[in-house]
DRENDO-1510 file (C-alpha; in Angstrom, 1 decimal, always signed):
<recs>
REC; n; res; u; v; w
REC; 1; MET; -25.5; +16.1; +14.6 .
REC; 2; LEU; -28.2; +13.4; +14.4 .
REC; 3; PHE; -28.8; +11.9; +11.0 .
REC; 4; ARG; -32.2; +10.2; +10.5 .
REC; 5; ASN; -33.1; +7.4; +8.0 .
REC; 6; ILE; -29.5; +6.2; +7.7 .
REC; 7; GLN; -29.2; +2.6; +6.5 .
REC; 8; VAL; -25.9; +0.9; +6.8 .
REC; 9; ILE; -25.8; -1.9; +4.3 .
REC; 10; SER; -23.3; -4.8; +3.9 .
REC; 11; PHE; -24.4; -7.4; +1.4 .
REC; 12; GLN; -28.1; -8.1; +2.2 .
REC; 13; PRO; -29.8; -4.7; +2.7 .
REC; 14; THR; -33.3; -4.1; +4.1 .
REC; 15; TYR; -35.3; -1.2; +2.9 .
REC; 16; LYS; -38.4; +0.7; +4.0 .
REC; 17; SER; -41.3; +0.3; +1.7 .
REC; 18; ASN; -41.6; +4.0; +1.0 .
REC; 19; GLN; -38.0; +4.3; -0.4 .
REC; 20; LYS; -38.0; +4.8; -4.2 .
REC; 21; LEU; -34.4; +4.0; -4.9 .
REC; 22; LEU; -32.7; +0.9; -3.6 .
REC; 23; TYR; -29.0; +0.1; -3.7 .
REC; 24; LYS; -27.5; -3.4; -3.3 .
REC; 25; ILE; -23.8; -4.0; -3.6 .
REC; 26; PHE; -22.7; -6.8; -5.9 .
REC; 27; ALA; -19.5; -5.1; -7.1 .
REC; 28; ASN; -16.5; -7.4; -7.5 .
REC; 29; THR; -14.4; -5.4; -5.1 .
REC; 30; LEU; -12.2; -6.2; -2.1 .
REC; 31; PHE; -13.4; -3.4; +0.1 .
REC; 32; THR; -14.9; -0.5; -1.9 .
REC; 33; GLY; -18.6; -0.3; -1.4 .
REC; 34; GLN; -18.8; -3.5; +0.7 .
REC; 35; ARG; -20.1; -1.2; +3.5 .
REC; 36; LEU; -22.7; +1.3; +2.2 .
REC; 37; VAL; -24.6; +4.0; +4.0 .
REC; 38; PHE; -27.8; +5.1; +2.2 .
REC; 39; VAL; -29.9; +8.2; +3.1 .
REC; 40; PRO; -32.9; +9.2; +1.0 .
REC; 41; GLU; -31.8; +12.8; +1.3 .
REC; 42; CYS; -28.9; +14.9; +2.7 .
REC; 43; HIS; -27.2; +18.2; +2.1 .
REC; 44; SER; -23.9; +16.7; +1.1 .
REC; 45; THR; -22.6; +13.1; +1.1 .
REC; 46; ASN; -19.0; +14.4; +1.7 .
REC; 47; SER; -20.2; +16.2; +4.9 .
REC; 48; LEU; -22.1; +13.1; +6.1 .
REC; 49; ALA; -19.2; +10.8; +5.3 .
REC; 50; SER; -16.9; +13.2; +7.3 .
REC; 51; GLU; -19.3; +13.2; +10.2 .
REC; 52; LEU; -19.6; +9.4; +10.3 .
REC; 53; ALA; -15.9; +8.9; +9.9 .
REC; 54; SER; -15.2; +11.2; +12.9 .
REC; 55; GLN; -17.4; +8.8; +14.9 .
REC; 56; SER; -15.4; +5.8; +13.7 .
REC; 57; ILE; -18.5; +4.4; +12.1 .
REC; 58; LEU; -16.9; +3.9; +8.6 .
REC; 59; SER; -14.1; +1.7; +7.5 .
REC; 60; GLU; -11.9; +2.3; +4.4 .
REC; 61; GLY; -13.9; +1.9; +1.2 .
REC; 62; ALA; -17.2; +2.7; +2.8 .
REC; 63; VAL; -19.7; +4.5; +0.5 .
REC; 64; VAL; -22.2; +7.2; +1.5 .
REC; 65; ILE; -24.9; +7.6; -1.1 .
REC; 66; THR; -28.1; +9.5; -1.4 .
REC; 67; SER; -30.9; +9.8; -4.0 .
REC; 68; ASN; -31.3; +13.5; -3.3 .
REC; 69; GLN; -28.4; +15.7; -2.5 .
REC; 70; THR; -29.7; +19.2; -1.7 .
REC; 71; ALA; -26.5; +21.2; -1.3 .
REC; 72; GLY; -23.7; +19.3; -3.1 .
REC; 73; ARG; -20.4; +21.1; -3.2 .
REC; 74; GLY; -18.0; +21.4; -6.1 .
REC; 75; GLN; -14.6; +22.9; -6.8 .
REC; 76; ARG; -14.1; +26.7; -6.5 .
REC; 77; GLY; -17.1; +26.8; -4.1 .
REC; 78; ASN; -19.6; +25.9; -6.8 .
REC; 79; VAL; -22.8; +24.0; -6.1 .
REC; 80; TRP; -23.4; +20.6; -7.7 .
REC; 81; GLU; -27.1; +20.5; -8.8 .
REC; 82; THR; -28.8; +17.2; -9.4 .
REC; 83; THR; -32.4; +16.0; -9.9 .
REC; 84; GLU; -33.7; +13.6; -7.3 .
REC; 85; GLY; -33.4; +9.9; -8.1 .
REC; 86; MET; -31.8; +10.4; -11.5 .
REC; 87; ASN; -28.1; +10.4; -10.9 .
REC; 88; LEU; -25.3; +9.0; -8.8 .
REC; 89; THR; -24.2; +11.2; -5.9 .
REC; 90; PHE; -22.0; +9.5; -3.4 .
REC; 91; SER; -18.7; +9.7; -1.4 .
REC; 92; VAL; -16.0; +7.1; -0.8 .
REC; 93; LEU; -13.9; +7.0; +2.4 .
REC; 94; LEU; -10.2; +6.3; +1.8 .
REC; 95; LYS; -7.4; +6.0; +4.3 .
REC; 96; PRO; -4.3; +6.4; +2.1 .
REC; 97; GLY; -1.7; +6.6; +4.9 .
REC; 98; PHE; +0.9; +5.2; +2.4 .
REC; 99; LEU; +0.6; +8.4; +0.3 .
REC; 100; PRO; +2.8; +11.4; +1.2 .
REC; 101; VAL; +1.1; +14.8; +1.4 .
REC; 102; LYS; +3.1; +16.0; -1.5 .
REC; 103; SER; +1.5; +13.3; -3.7 .
REC; 104; GLN; -2.1; +13.9; -2.7 .
REC; 105; PHE; -3.0; +14.9; -6.2 .
REC; 106; TYR; -2.8; +11.3; -7.2 .
REC; 107; ILE; -6.1; +10.7; -5.5 .
REC; 108; THR; -7.6; +13.2; -8.0 .
REC; 109; ILE; -5.8; +11.2; -10.8 .
REC; 110; VAL; -7.2; +7.9; -9.5 .
REC; 111; THR; -10.7; +9.2; -9.3 .
REC; 112; SER; -10.7; +10.9; -12.6 .
REC; 113; MET; -9.3; +7.9; -14.4 .
REC; 114; ALA; -11.9; +5.6; -12.7 .
REC; 115; ILE; -14.7; +7.8; -14.2 .
REC; 116; VAL; -13.0; +7.8; -17.6 .
REC; 117; ASP; -12.8; +4.0; -17.4 .
REC; 118; PHE; -16.4; +3.7; -16.4 .
REC; 119; LEU; -17.7; +6.0; -19.2 .
REC; 120; LYS; -15.5; +4.3; -21.9 .
REC; 121; GLU; -17.0; +0.9; -20.9 .
REC; 122; GLN; -20.4; +2.5; -21.7 .
REC; 123; SER; -19.0; +3.3; -25.2 .
REC; 124; VAL; -18.6; +7.0; -24.4 .
REC; 125; THR; -15.3; +7.5; -26.3 .
REC; 126; SER; -15.2; +11.3; -26.4 .
REC; 127; THR; -14.4; +11.6; -22.6 .
REC; 128; LYS; -11.8; +14.1; -21.4 .
REC; 129; ILE; -10.6; +15.3; -18.0 .
REC; 130; LYS; -10.7; +19.1; -17.7 .
REC; 131; TRP; -8.0; +20.0; -15.2 .
REC; 132; PRO; -8.1; +19.2; -12.4 .
REC; 133; ASN; -11.0; +16.8; -12.3 .
REC; 134; ASP; -14.1; +17.8; -14.2 .
REC; 135; ILE; -15.1; +15.0; -16.6 .
REC; 136; LEU; -16.3; +16.2; -20.0 .
REC; 137; VAL; -18.1; +14.4; -22.9 .
REC; 138; GLY; -18.1; +16.5; -26.1 .
REC; 139; GLN; -17.0; +19.5; -24.0 .
REC; 140; LYS; -20.0; +19.2; -21.7 .
REC; 141; LYS; -19.7; +18.3; -18.0 .
REC; 142; ILE; -21.0; +14.9; -17.1 .
REC; 143; CYS; -19.2; +14.4; -13.7 .
REC; 144; GLY; -17.9; +16.5; -10.9 .
REC; 145; ILE; -15.4; +15.4; -8.2 .
REC; 146; LEU; -14.7; +17.0; -4.8 .
REC; 147; ILE; -11.8; +15.5; -2.8 .
REC; 148; GLU; -11.3; +16.5; +0.9 .
REC; 149; ASN; -8.2; +15.3; +2.6 .
REC; 150; ALA; -7.3; +15.2; +6.3 .
REC; 151; VAL; -3.6; +15.5; +6.8 .
REC; 152; GLN; -1.5; +14.3; +9.8 .
REC; 153; ARG; +2.2; +15.1; +9.8 .
REC; 154; ASP; +3.5; +14.0; +6.4 .
REC; 155; SER; +0.8; +11.6; +5.3 .
REC; 156; ILE; -2.9; +11.7; +4.5 .
REC; 157; GLN; -5.0; +10.4; +7.4 .
REC; 158; GLN; -8.2; +10.1; +5.4 .
REC; 159; SER; -9.6; +11.2; +2.1 .
REC; 160; ILE; -13.3; +11.7; +1.3 .
REC; 161; VAL; -13.9; +11.4; -2.4 .
REC; 162; GLY; -17.2; +12.9; -3.5 .
REC; 163; ILE; -18.5; +11.9; -7.0 .
REC; 164; GLY; -21.5; +13.2; -8.8 .
REC; 165; VAL; -22.2; +11.5; -12.2 .
REC; 166; ASN; -25.1; +12.6; -14.4 .
REC; 167; ILE; -26.8; +9.3; -15.4 .
REC; 168; ASN; -30.5; +9.6; -16.3 .
REC; 169; GLN; -31.2; +13.4; -16.0 .
REC; 170; LYS; -32.4; +14.8; -19.3 .
REC; 171; GLU; -32.7; +18.6; -18.6 .
REC; 172; PHE; -30.2; +20.9; -17.0 .
REC; 173; ALA; -30.3; +24.5; -15.9 .
REC; 174; VAL; -27.1; +25.1; -17.9 .
REC; 175; GLN; -26.3; +24.2; -21.5 .
REC; 176; THR; -22.8; +23.0; -20.5 .
REC; 177; ALA; -24.0; +19.9; -18.7 .
REC; 178; THR; -24.9; +16.5; -20.1 .
REC; 179; SER; -25.7; +12.9; -18.9 .
REC; 180; LEU; -24.9; +9.4; -19.8 .
REC; 181; SER; -28.5; +8.9; -20.9 .
REC; 182; LEU; -28.4; +11.9; -23.2 .
REC; 183; VAL; -25.1; +10.7; -24.7 .
REC; 184; ALA; -26.1; +7.0; -25.1 .
REC; 185; LYS; -29.8; +7.8; -25.8 .
REC; 186; THR; -31.0; +5.2; -23.3 .
REC; 187; ASP; -31.7; +5.0; -19.6 .
REC; 188; PHE; -29.5; +3.1; -17.1 .
REC; 189; ASP; -30.1; +1.2; -13.9 .
REC; 190; LEU; -28.5; +3.3; -11.2 .
REC; 191; ASN; -27.6; +0.4; -8.9 .
REC; 192; GLN; -25.8; -1.4; -11.7 .
REC; 193; MET; -23.9; +1.8; -12.7 .
REC; 194; LEU; -22.9; +2.3; -9.1 .
REC; 195; ASN; -21.4; -1.2; -8.8 .
REC; 196; LEU; -19.5; -0.9; -12.1 .
REC; 197; LEU; -18.1; +2.5; -11.1 .
REC; 198; LEU; -17.0; +1.2; -7.7 .
REC; 199; GLU; -15.1; -1.6; -9.5 .
REC; 200; LYS; -13.3; +0.8; -11.7 .
REC; 201; PHE; -12.5; +3.1; -8.7 .
REC; 202; GLU; -11.0; +0.3; -6.6 .
REC; 203; ARG; -8.9; -1.0; -9.5 .
REC; 204; ARG; -7.4; +2.5; -9.9 .
REC; 205; TYR; -6.9; +2.9; -6.2 .
REC; 206; LEU; -5.1; -0.4; -5.9 .
REC; 207; GLN; -2.9; +0.7; -8.8 .
REC; 208; LEU; -1.9; +3.7; -6.7 .
REC; 209; ARG; -1.4; +1.7; -3.6 .
REC; 210; SER; +1.0; -0.6; -5.5 .
REC; 211; GLY; +3.1; +2.4; -6.4 .
REC; 212; LYS; +2.3; +2.8; -10.1 .
REC; 213; LEU; +2.4; +6.6; -10.0 .
REC; 214; THR; +4.2; +7.0; -13.4 .
REC; 215; GLU; +1.7; +4.9; -15.2 .
REC; 216; LEU; -1.3; +6.7; -13.6 .
REC; 217; LYS; +0.2; +10.1; -14.4 .
REC; 218; LYS; +0.7; +9.2; -18.0 .
REC; 219; GLU; -2.8; +8.0; -18.5 .
REC; 220; TYR; -4.2; +11.1; -16.8 .
REC; 221; LEU; -2.2; +13.4; -19.2 .
REC; 222; ASP; -3.3; +11.3; -22.2 .
REC; 223; ASN; -6.9; +11.9; -21.3 .
REC; 224; LEU; -6.5; +15.6; -20.2 .
REC; 225; PHE; -8.5; +18.1; -22.2 .
REC; 226; GLY; -6.3; +20.5; -24.1 .
REC; 227; PHE; -3.0; +18.6; -23.4 .
REC; 228; ARG; -0.3; +19.7; -25.7 .
REC; 229; SER; -2.6; +21.9; -27.8 .
REC; 230; LEU; -3.0; +25.7; -27.8 .
REC; 231; GLY; -5.9; +26.9; -25.7 .
REC; 232; SER; -7.3; +30.1; -24.2 .
REC; 233; PHE; -7.2; +30.9; -20.5 .
REC; 234; ILE; -8.0; +33.7; -18.0 .
REC; 235; SER; -5.9; +34.5; -15.0 .
REC; 236; ASP; -6.1; +37.6; -12.9 .
REC; 237; GLY; -8.3; +39.3; -15.4 .
REC; 238; ARG; -5.9; +38.6; -18.3 .
REC; 239; ARG; -6.9; +36.5; -21.2 .
REC; 240; PHE; -4.1; +34.7; -23.0 .
REC; 241; GLU; -3.2; +31.6; -25.0 .
REC; 242; GLY; -1.0; +28.8; -23.8 .
REC; 243; THR; -0.4; +25.1; -24.2 .
REC; 244; ILE; -0.8; +22.6; -21.3 .
REC; 245; ASP; +2.6; +21.0; -20.9 .
REC; 246; ASP; +2.2; +19.1; -17.7 .
REC; 247; VAL; +0.6; +18.8; -14.3 .
REC; 248; GLY; +2.9; +19.3; -11.3 .
REC; 249; GLU; +3.4; +17.1; -8.3 .
REC; 250; ASN; +1.1; +19.3; -6.2 .
REC; 251; GLY; -1.6; +19.3; -9.0 .
REC; 252; GLU; -0.7; +22.7; -10.5 .
REC; 253; LEU; -1.3; +23.3; -14.2 .
REC; 254; ILE; +1.9; +23.9; -16.1 .
REC; 255; LEU; +1.5; +26.0; -19.3 .
REC; 256; LEU; +3.8; +27.0; -22.0 .
REC; 257; VAL; +3.1; +30.7; -22.6 .
REC; 258; ASP; +5.2; +32.5; -25.2 .
REC; 259; SER; +7.8; +29.6; -24.8 .
REC; 260; LYS; +8.0; +30.2; -21.1 .
REC; 261; SER; +6.8; +27.7; -18.4 .
REC; 262; GLU; +4.1; +29.1; -16.0 .
REC; 263; ARG; +2.4; +27.3; -13.1 .
REC; 264; TYR; -1.1; +27.9; -11.9 .
REC; 265; PHE; -3.1; +26.5; -9.0 .
REC; 266; LEU; -6.8; +25.8; -9.0 .
REC; 267; LYS; -8.3; +29.2; -8.2 .
REC; 268; GLU; -5.6; +31.1; -10.2 .
REC; 269; ILE; -6.7; +30.2; -13.7 .
REC; 270; ALA; -9.8; +29.4; -15.7 .
REC; 271; PHE; -10.3; +27.8; -19.2 .
REC; 272; VAL; -12.1; +29.7; -22.0 .
REC; 273; ILE; -14.1; +27.0; -23.9 .
</recs>
């Protein structure tokens, strides 16, 4: 597949004059975002990152970003909709060969906590993670995450972390979405927000790489929507009440239902909010 208008940027990017949105990396990171691929428009940054990675064009920490993602993908086969030039839609390439396949959910934990860190720094204190990785502010979705792993034997060869954060968008097709601008009642510089978010992301990833799994898991649970409180769920057409007790090693949601422990994977259960 041939991708046109790709710009690979290190520290001193050059831009065409007709490009409306410019990105320059000044993040205080070791490797995350220090190589950046910008395309004015693409179907999916995850798909583009995967294609470029298969050609050995990208190194770990490379970021693929677009100002207009036309067919962004989310969990459960959902579509991530975004208005051109208003939000952050990008993917980060990781090569976490140190992480066993059984522990791959920690990439979800790292990414979710990075978004929480980023939003809290913008004084958004009502941030929660809706299992497994939707980021909510006041029970409205502000960020979606899609992680696609390539596994080789017992380790993860590469991980493409797709992130969509609503920054300056004011109107949404659904009432369950919000943006940083709506919450903070001001507009934000997308380039600055990208750099701040990449710093948070790398800090959490390095925490994972240094083996601090217990600490990461605790912080994830502390920020998990509905943790240790009674909530309503639907599974296999059945509506019931349960309490989120834990998240398993493989990312499964562990509920206490009528004092019994039950485990559910992603497509097996839905929240009733």
